[in-house]
N, C-alpha and C positions, 0 to 999 in steps of 0.2 A: 687478676687479669680480667678484662671485660670482653664480652663478645661483640663482634662487629659483623653486620650484615651489609653486603655491598651488592648493588645491582648496577649494571651498566649495559650500554648498547654500543656497538660499533657501527657508525654510519657508513653508508655506501658512498661512492663518488657522486651519484645523483643526489643523495640526501644532502651532501655537503654543498653542492651547487645550489639546491633549493633553499637551504638555510642561509647561505651567504648573499644570495641574489637581492633581497630587499634592502640590504645594508651597503651594497657596493655602489659607490657613486662614480659616474664617469669623470675622467680627469677634465679639468677646466670648468667652464661655465655651462656645460652641456647637460647637467643633471636635469632630467625632465621634471622632477618634483620642484626644484628651485625655479625652473622656467615657468611652471604653472603658477607657483606662488607669486612670482613677479607679475604675471599676467592678471591674476585676481586682484592684487593690490592696485595695479595700474587702472584696471577697468572699473574699480570701485569709485575712483575719483571722478566727479562730474566734469565733463569736458570743458565747461565754461569756468570752472573754479580757478585754474591757473591764471586766467586773464582778468579775474575780478579786480575792480578798482573802486576807489571811493566815490566816483561819479556814477556808479551803477546802483540800481536798487535790487533788493532781494525780495522775492515773493515767497509765500508759504510753501508752494511746491518746490522751490529751489532750496529752502531750508530743510525740507524733508529729504531732498537728495543728499544734503550734507549729513543729516542724521544717519541715513543708510550707509554712507561712506564711513562714518565714524564707527558704526556698529560692526561693519565688515572688518575694518582694520583692527578694532579692539578684539574681535573674536580670534584673529590670527595672533596678535601680539600677546594675549593672555596665556597662550600655551608655551611661550618662551620661558626658559629658566630665569629665575630671579636674578636681577643684576641692574646695573645702571642704564643700559640701553633700553631694557624693558620698562623700567621705572620712568625714564624720560619720555618714551613714546606714549605710555599711558597717561602721564601728566599732560602732555600736549593734547591728547584726545579729550581729557577731562576739561581742559580750557575751551576747546572747540565746542564741546557739548554744552558747556555753561553759556557761552556766547549765543549759540543757536537757541537755547531755551529762553534766554533774555529777549532775543529778537522775536521769537514766537509769542511770548507773553505780551510784548509791546504791540505786535500786529493784532493779536486777539483783542487787546484793549481798544485799539483804534477802531476795529470792526464793530465792537460793542457800542461805542459812542457815536459812530456815524450811521449806524443802522445797516451797514454792509458787512459782508464776511470777507475775511482775508484770504 
């Protein structure tokens, strides 16, 4: 027979309330954490990006805005558990990052050859 030592504590009603509180989500879409997350994701998107078309030009500052939006979104998505949604979202961000890098490189090349900066 082996010995067993056990220690435990009985929480009070206040303790239980405090322990449950951070994990209790309001019913419906009113969870303040989810609301704030949506706000951060929405605010990270440059206001002009949804209206971007092929007849518009992108400047270096606008490419920087996209880089910042990608970084913000990546920071949030990377903490999600592994899975298809996370992988797909990160892949889309990788593609956007690649395109912005290509455009940045092309802009820098044009600036070097014309004697101007982008």
